[in-house]
C-alpha positions in Angstrom: 17.5 -0.5 -16.2 17.3 3.3 -15.9 14.3 5.7 -16.0 14.4 9.3 -16.6 11.3 10.7 -14.3 10.6 14.5 -14.9 7.8 16.4 -13.7 6.5 19.9 -14.3 5.0 21.6 -10.9 3.7 24.7 -10.0 6.9 26.8 -8.8 9.7 24.5 -10.4 10.8 21.5 -12.5 11.9 18.5 -11.1 13.9 15.4 -12.4 14.9 11.7 -10.8 16.6 8.8 -12.4 16.2 5.7 -10.8 17.9 1.9 -11.5 16.5 -0.8 -10.8 19.7 -2.2 -9.6 20.9 0.9 -7.7 17.5 2.6 -6.8 17.8 6.3 -7.2 20.5 7.6 -8.7 20.4 11.6 -9.1 17.5 14.4 -8.5 17.3 17.5 -9.5 14.9 21.0 -9.2 15.1 24.1 -11.1 12.7 26.9 -9.8 10.8 28.4 -12.3 11.4 32.6 -12.7 8.6 35.1 -11.7 8.0 35.6 -15.5 7.8 32.0 -15.9 5.4 31.4 -13.7 3.4 33.3 -11.0 2.0 30.5 -9.4 -1.7 30.9 -11.0 -0.5 31.4 -14.5 2.8 29.9 -16.6 4.4 30.2 -19.8 4.0 27.3 -22.0 7.4 27.9 -23.4 9.1 28.9 -20.2 8.1 25.8 -17.9 8.9 23.7 -21.0 12.7 25.0 -21.4 12.6 24.9 -17.5 12.4 21.3 -17.7 14.5 20.3 -20.6 17.4 22.2 -18.8 17.1 20.5 -15.7 16.5 16.8 -17.1 19.6 18.0 -19.3 21.4 19.0 -16.0 20.6 15.6 -14.5 21.4 13.5 -17.3 24.6 15.0 -17.6 25.7 14.4 -14.4 24.2 10.8 -14.1 25.7 9.9 -17.7 23.9 6.9 -17.8 21.5 5.2 -20.6 17.9 6.1 -20.5 15.5 3.4 -21.2 12.1 5.5 -20.6 10.6 8.7 -20.0 7.7 9.2 -16.9 5.9 12.8 -16.6 4.4 14.5 -14.2 2.4 17.1 -14.0 -0.4 19.2 -12.1 -4.1 18.5 -11.7 -6.3 21.5 -13.5 -4.3 23.8 -15.4 -5.7 24.5 -18.7 -4.1 26.0 -22.0 -6.1 27.4 -24.7 -4.4 26.5 -28.2 -5.1 28.2 -31.5 -5.8 26.1 -34.9 -2.5 25.2 -35.3 -1.8 23.7 -31.5 0.3 26.9 -30.8 -0.1 28.2 -27.3 -2.6 31.5 -27.9 -1.6 32.7 -23.7 -0.5 31.5 -20.8 -1.3 28.3 -18.9 -4.2 28.7 -16.3 -3.3 26.6 -13.2 -5.0 25.0 -10.1 -4.6 28.1 -8.4 -6.3 30.3 -11.2 -9.9 31.6 -9.6 -10.6 34.5 -11.9 -13.7 32.0 -12.9 -15.1 32.1 -9.2 -18.3 34.7 -10.3 -18.9 32.7 -12.8 -18.3 29.3 -11.1 -20.5 30.8 -7.8 -23.1 31.8 -10.2 -23.5 27.6 -11.4 -23.2 26.3 -7.8 -26.3 28.2 -6.5 -28.3 25.6 -8.7 -28.6 22.3 -6.5 -29.5 20.4 -8.9 -26.8 21.4 -11.3 -24.4 21.2 -9.2 -25.4 17.7 -8.4 -25.5 16.7 -12.0 -22.4 17.8 -12.4 -20.6 16.4 -8.9 -22.1 12.9 -9.6 -21.2 12.6 -13.6 -17.7 14.0 -12.8 -16.3 13.7 -9.4 -15.6 17.4 -9.6 -17.2 20.0 -8.7 -18.8 23.5 -9.7 -15.4 25.1 -8.7 -12.6 27.6 -10.7 -9.9 25.0 -9.9 -11.4 22.7 -12.4 -10.7 24.1 -16.4 -14.3 23.3 -17.5 -15.3 26.6 -15.2 -12.3 28.1 -16.6 -13.3 27.8 -19.9 -17.1 28.4 -19.6 -15.6 31.7 -17.6 -13.4 32.7 -20.9 -16.1 32.3 -23.1 -19.3 33.9 -21.5 -16.4 37.0 -20.8 -15.3 36.7 -24.5 -11.4 36.2 -23.9 -8.7 36.8 -26.8 -7.5 33.9 -26.6 -10.3 31.4 -27.5 -10.3 30.3 -30.6 -13.0 28.8 -32.7 -11.2 26.3 -34.2 -8.8 26.3 -31.6 -7.6 23.4 -28.8 -8.2 22.7 -25.1 -4.6 21.5 -23.8 -3.2 21.4 -20.3 0.0 21.7 -18.8 0.4 18.2 -19.1 -0.7 17.6 -22.5 1.8 20.3 -24.1 5.0 18.9 -22.3 4.0 15.9 -24.1 3.1 16.9 -27.4 6.5 19.1 -27.4 8.5 15.7 -26.5 6.7 13.3 -28.7 4.6 15.0 -31.1 1.2 13.0 -30.2 -1.5 14.7 -29.0 -2.9 12.1 -26.1 -4.2 12.7 -22.2 -4.0 10.0 -19.6 -7.6 9.2 -18.0 -5.6 10.3 -15.0 -5.2 13.8 -16.0 -8.6 13.9 -17.6 -10.9 13.1 -15.0 -9.8 16.2 -13.3 -10.7 18.8 -16.1 -14.8 18.6 -15.3 -15.1 17.2 -18.6 -14.5 13.4 -18.3 -17.0 10.7 -16.6 -15.9 9.7 -13.7 -18.3 6.1 -13.8 -17.4 5.3 -17.9 -14.1 7.3 -18.0 -14.5 8.7 -21.1 -15.3 12.7 -22.3 -19.0 13.0 -21.1 -20.8 14.0 -24.5 -23.7 15.8 -21.7 -20.9 17.8 -20.2 -19.5 18.8 -23.4 -22.5 20.1 -25.1 -23.6 22.2 -21.8 -20.4 23.7 -22.2 -20.3 24.1 -25.8 -16.9 22.3 -26.3 -16.5 19.4 -29.6 -14.8 16.5 -28.4 -12.9 16.9 -31.5 -10.9 20.1 -29.3 -9.9 17.7 -26.2 -7.4 15.4 -26.7 -8.5 11.5 -27.1 -7.7 9.4 -23.5 -5.7 6.7 -22.8 -4.6 4.8 -19.7 -1.3 6.0 -18.0 1.0 3.5 -19.7 0.4 4.3 -22.9 3.6 5.4 -24.4 4.8 7.5 -27.4 8.8 7.9 -28.9 10.6 10.7 -28.1 10.9 12.8 -31.0 14.3 13.9 -33.2 14.6 17.7 -31.8 13.9 16.9 -28.0 16.0 14.1 -28.0 18.9 16.4 -29.0 18.0 18.8 -26.2 18.4 16.0 -23.7 20.7 14.7 -24.8 18.9 11.1 -25.5 18.3 8.7 -28.0 15.8 9.2 -30.4 12.7 6.6 -29.8 13.1 6.3 -26.2 9.9 5.9 -25.0 7.8 8.3 -23.2 4.7 7.6 -21.0 1.8 9.8 -21.1 1.9 12.1 -17.8 0.0 11.7 -14.5 -1.3 14.1 -12.2 1.3 15.3 -9.2 -1.8 14.0 -6.5 -2.4 10.5 -8.6 1.6 9.9 -8.7 2.4 10.5 -5.2 0.0 7.9 -4.1 2.5 5.3 -7.1 5.2 6.9 -5.2 4.4 6.6 -2.1 3.1 2.6 -2.7 0.3 3.7 -1.7 -2.2 2.3 -4.3 -3.8 -1.0 -2.7 -6.6 0.6 -0.2 -6.9 1.4 3.2 -2.9 3.3 2.9 -3.8 7.7 3.0 -1.5 9.1 1.5 -1.0 13.0 3.0 0.7 16.1 0.8 1.5 19.4 2.6 3.9 22.0 -0.1 2.4 24.2 -2.6 -1.0 23.3 -1.6 -2.4 20.0 0.7 -3.9 16.6 0.1 -5.4 13.8 1.5 -6.2 11.0 -0.5 -7.1 7.1 -0.7 -7.6 4.3 -3.6 -11.0 3.1 -4.4 -11.7 0.6 -6.6 -15.1 2.2 -7.6 -15.8 5.7 -7.7 -16.7 7.4 -3.8 -19.1 10.4 -4.0 -20.4 11.6 -0.7 -24.3 12.5 -1.1 -23.2 16.7 -0.9 -20.1 17.1 -2.4 -17.5 18.2 0.3 -14.6 15.6 -1.4 -13.3 15.1 -4.6 -13.0 11.4 -6.7 -10.7 11.5 -9.4 -9.0 8.8 -11.6 -5.5 7.3 -10.9 -4.7 4.3 -12.5 -4.6 0.6 -12.6 -8.7 0.3 -12.5 -8.0 2.8 -9.1 -9.9 6.0 -8.2 -8.4 8.3 -5.5 -11.6 9.6 -3.2 -9.8 12.7 -1.6 -10.0 16.4 -0.2 -7.8 19.0 -1.6 -6.6 22.5 0.1 -5.3 26.1 -1.8 -3.4 26.9 0.8 -1.1 25.2 2.7 2.9 26.2 1.8 2.0 29.3 -0.1 0.6 30.4 2.9 3.5 29.8 5.1 5.9 31.5 2.4 3.3 34.4 1.9 4.1 35.2 6.0 7.7 34.5 5.8 8.2 36.1 3.2 5.4 39.2 2.9 3.6 39.3 5.8 7.2 39.2 7.8 9.2 40.9 5.3 11.5 38.2 5.3 13.4 38.9 8.5 13.7 35.5 9.7 14.2 32.3 7.8 11.8 29.3 8.5 14.0 27.4 10.5 13.8 30.2 13.1 10.6 30.8 12.9 9.9 27.5 13.6 12.3 27.7 16.6 10.7 30.6 17.4 6.7 28.9 17.1 8.1 26.4 19.3 7.2 28.4 22.5 4.0 29.7 21.5 1.4 29.5 24.3 -0.8 27.0 21.9 -3.8 27.6 24.4 -3.2 31.3 23.9 -2.4 31.4 20.7 -3.9 33.2 17.2 -6.3 31.6 15.1 -5.6 31.2 11.5 -7.8 30.6 7.9 -5.3 29.3 5.3 -8.1 31.1 2.5 -6.1 33.2 0.9 -6.2 31.4 -2.6 -9.6 30.4 -1.5 -11.3 27.5 -0.7 -11.1 23.9 -1.7 -12.5 21.2 0.4 -14.9 21.3 2.6 -16.4 24.4 1.8 -15.6 24.8 -2.2 -15.6 28.9 -1.6 -13.5 29.8 -4.3 -14.6 33.4 -3.0 -13.5 32.8 0.3 -10.4 35.0 2.2 -8.4 34.2 4.6 -6.5 35.9 8.0 -5.4 35.8 11.6 -8.6 36.3 14.6 -7.8 36.2 18.4 -4.3 38.5 17.7 -3.1 40.0 20.9 -0.6 43.3 21.7 1.5 40.5 22.8 1.8 38.3 20.2 4.9 38.2 17.9 6.3 36.3 15.0 6.6 33.3 16.3 3.0 33.4 17.5 1.7 34.2 13.7 4.0 31.6 12.5 2.6 29.0 14.5 -0.7 29.8 13.9 -0.6 29.1 10.0 1.4 26.2 10.5 -2.0 25.4 12.7 -4.8 26.5 10.4 -3.0 24.7 7.9 -3.7 21.6 9.5 -6.7 22.2 11.0 -8.0 22.9 7.1 -6.5 19.3 6.4 -8.3 17.7 9.4 -11.8 19.3 8.1 -11.0 17.2 5.2 -10.0 14.3 6.5 -13.0 14.3 8.8 -15.3 14.2 5.5 -13.5 11.9 3.6 -13.4 9.0 6.2 -17.0 9.6 6.4 -17.2 8.2 3.0 -14.0 6.1 2.3 -13.5 4.8 5.5 -10.6 5.1 7.9 -7.6 4.4 6.7 -5.0 2.0 8.4 -2.2 3.7 7.6 -1.1 7.6 6.8 2.4 8.0 4.7 2.9 12.3 4.8 4.8 13.9 1.7 6.2 17.3 0.7 7.8 20.0 2.3 6.1 19.7 6.1 9.0 16.9 6.3 11.6 19.4 6.2 9.8 21.3 10.0 9.7 18.6 12.9 7.8 21.2 14.6 5.0 20.9 12.1 5.1 17.2 11.4 4.5 15.7 15.4 1.6 19.0 14.8 -0.2 16.6 12.4 0.1 13.5 14.4 -1.3 15.9 17.4 -4.3 17.1 15.5 -4.7 14.2 13.8 -4.4 11.6 16.6 -2.5 9.1 14.1 1.2 7.6 13.9 2.4 9.2 10.4 5.0 8.0 8.0 7.3 10.1 6.5 8.9 9.8 3.4 12.4 8.5 2.6 12.0 9.9 -1.1 12.4 13.5 -2.2 9.8 13.7 -4.1 6.8 11.3 -4.5 5.5 12.0 -6.9 8.7 12.4 -9.2 8.8 9.1 -7.6 5.7 8.3 -9.2 6.2 9.2 -12.8 9.6 6.5 -12.5 7.4 4.1 -11.5 5.2 4.7 -14.7 7.9 4.3 -16.5 9.3 1.3 -14.9 5.9 -0.3 -15.7 5.7 0.9 -19.1 8.9 -0.7 -19.9 8.7 -4.0 -18.4 10.4 -3.8 -15.0 7.8 -4.3 -12.7 4.2 -5.7 -13.4 1.7 -3.0 -11.8 2.5 0.0 -10.0 1.7 -1.5 -6.6 5.0 -3.3 -6.8 6.5 -0.3 -6.0 7.2 -0.5 -1.7 9.6 2.2 -0.6 11.4 1.9 2.7 9.2 3.8 5.3 10.5 6.9 6.7 10.1 8.1 10.3 7.6 6.9 12.5 5.9 10.4 14.0 3.7 8.8 17.3 0.6 11.4 18.7 0.3 12.9 22.3 -2.4 12.4 23.5 -2.3 15.1 26.0 -1.6 17.3 23.3 -4.4 15.6 20.9 -7.1 17.2 24.2 -5.5 20.6 23.4 -6.1 20.7 20.0 -9.6 20.0 20.3 -10.7 22.3 21.7 -8.3 24.5 19.4 -10.0 22.8 16.5 -13.7 24.0 18.2 -12.4 27.6 18.3 -11.1 27.5 14.6 -14.7 26.2 13.5 -16.4 28.3 15.2 -13.9 31.6 13.1 -14.5 29.4 10.1 -18.3 28.9 10.5 -18.4 33.0 11.7 -16.4 33.9 8.3 -18.2 32.0 5.8 -19.6 34.3 3.0 -22.6 32.1 1.8 -21.5 31.3 -1.3 -24.0 28.3 -1.1 
């Protein structure tokens, strides 16, 4: 039995074919062109065409029957559709912070902020579609049709493949429109935002399937009627692909953005909203924290600030020679702040830069600052969710031994890498395996563990001092967003 997993991410389309007997049979990834995705917005038909091209290339190369299709997407995107369910503009991704002024205004109301957070598990922040919608409505965006619909990156792809309108509970939990306790669209939130329930897709469990329609089947070279599983978000699918659906296992993703997550049988909501709580699958919530600046900050420095003069490996080699006690400090808020401070207007940059510092020192500071922001999140999450017994890491960080060892040293925890190239895409494959009856539950998939990164206690002491310096600059640069 073989399943195809396809995923639309922030920067690329991905495809993976998994065999119950043989494991991963092939993987493909195609970056979006600049006109299709600029990170903050995406052309809906452009990402769909790229996804079809990516999947078709892999299907033709592997050449095996496909019994089911799993879908992955990002969390927190918003797409306005007109009354005919046609896109009225570009997709607004999680990175789109144009609604920051509106979110800031509402966030100043402490009572409203806590009311919203305790209902939804989401903060009053521009990342969430509910606040993107409220901002667009108040600003009179031309994309809005009073008889139109609200969709997302995930829902649009599913609708194109099957012709059906539906959204998974997991995707819905990251919109700000869904109640994290009842797992339904929250009528009070809808009334507050001025949205009719009929404008939103009906919510189904992640294992819900619809048949692949004739047009999409022809484009992919697959059999019409092949079951297509509702899309899950990359964060939840990463948890599945890492085999971490049981409690006590934390996943850490460091890709374009970064996140830490832990599964829970109940909603986990601290008194003050430093972390978030969404829905994964099979009755499990995900308590977690995410940062907007990670691999995108590394890319920014390498390509823009350093003008692409050296590659990532060379920059890592230079960074490894840095005197860490004398290194600059970097605040990774080039794209605003999510957790733990939720300040979408915050900006980032370098501090304590001296004349003798070079490209390697600055690159080192970027890597360190990203991990310090994640460590802030780790402290906040473990205060309410408990200390995990194991941490499993994935993402672009796995390409950098320097960065991996820095992570273990800063967290002072053993960290396990993944042997799977795309953990979230693998999670979509696991969802498809369950849908076609190959496995009984999502946690039945347990990947082989990768490398174990062991922390250096002496380096941990040095990083403890460095973290306090970072936190000093973090506090000094707060703009009073709360």
